[in-house]
C-alpha positions in Angstrom: 7.5 -2.6 -2.8 10.0 -1.7 -0.2 9.0 -2.4 3.4 9.8 1.1 4.5 7.3 2.6 2.0 4.9 3.8 4.7 7.6 5.7 6.5 8.9 7.2 3.3 5.4 8.3 2.4 5.0 10.1 5.7 7.9 12.4 4.7 7.1 12.6 0.9 4.8 14.7 -1.1 1.5 13.2 -2.1 2.6 12.9 -5.7 5.8 11.1 -4.8 4.0 8.7 -2.5 1.3 8.0 -5.1 3.9 7.3 -7.7 5.8 4.9 -5.4 2.6 3.1 -4.5 1.6 2.9 -8.2 4.9 1.4 -9.0 4.6 -1.2 -6.2 1.1 -2.1 -7.5 2.4 -2.6 -11.0 5.1 -4.9 -9.7 2.6 -6.9 -7.7 0.2 -7.3 -10.6 3.0 -8.3 -12.9 4.1 -11.0 -10.4 0.6 -12.2 -10.1 0.2 -12.5 -13.8 3.6 -14.1 -14.2 3.4 -16.7 -11.5 -0.3 -17.2 -10.8 -2.1 -16.4 -14.1 -3.5 -19.9 -14.6 -4.4 -20.5 -10.9 -6.3 -17.3 -9.9 -8.7 -14.7 -11.2 -7.7 -11.2 -10.2 -10.4 -8.6 -9.3 -10.2 -5.1 -8.0 -6.9 -4.5 -9.8 -8.2 -1.2 -11.2 -9.0 0.3 -7.8 -7.2 1.4 -4.7 -4.4 -0.4 -2.9 -6.1 -3.9 -2.7 -6.6 -6.7 -5.1 -8.6 -9.9 -4.6 -7.4 -13.3 -5.9 -10.0 -16.0 -6.5 -8.6 -19.5 -6.8 -9.7 -21.2 -10.0 -9.8 -24.6 -8.4 -11.0 -25.5 -4.9 -8.3 -25.4 -2.2 -8.8 -25.5 1.5 -8.2 -22.1 3.1 -5.8 -23.4 5.8 -3.7 -25.1 3.0 -3.6 -21.9 1.0 -2.5 -19.9 4.0 0.1 -22.5 5.0 1.6 -22.6 1.5 1.8 -18.8 1.3 3.5 -18.7 4.7 6.1 -21.3 3.7 7.0 -19.0 0.8 7.3 -15.9 3.1 4.1 -14.3 2.0 1.6 -12.6 4.3 -1.9 -11.5 3.5 -4.9 -10.2 5.2 -8.2 -12.1 5.1 -11.4 -10.2 4.8 -14.6 -12.1 5.2 -16.9 -11.8 2.2 -20.6 -12.2 2.7 -22.7 -13.7 -0.1 
């Protein structure tokens, strides 16, 4: 997904923006399945703009965040209450 997607969507029709976001979502899910398929479970992939990745083995949160940052990835953490 291009980094300027939000600005483009501000000047686009709803259908154009939705199609662009759907394409970006498909690219993201393909990459997750290609590179992380045996390491995470994906949930929420059929709804909205967010997905949740559940590690299949235990890993410390700070280590996961650090490894993602070293690879140029950024993500938002949302606390989940059980």
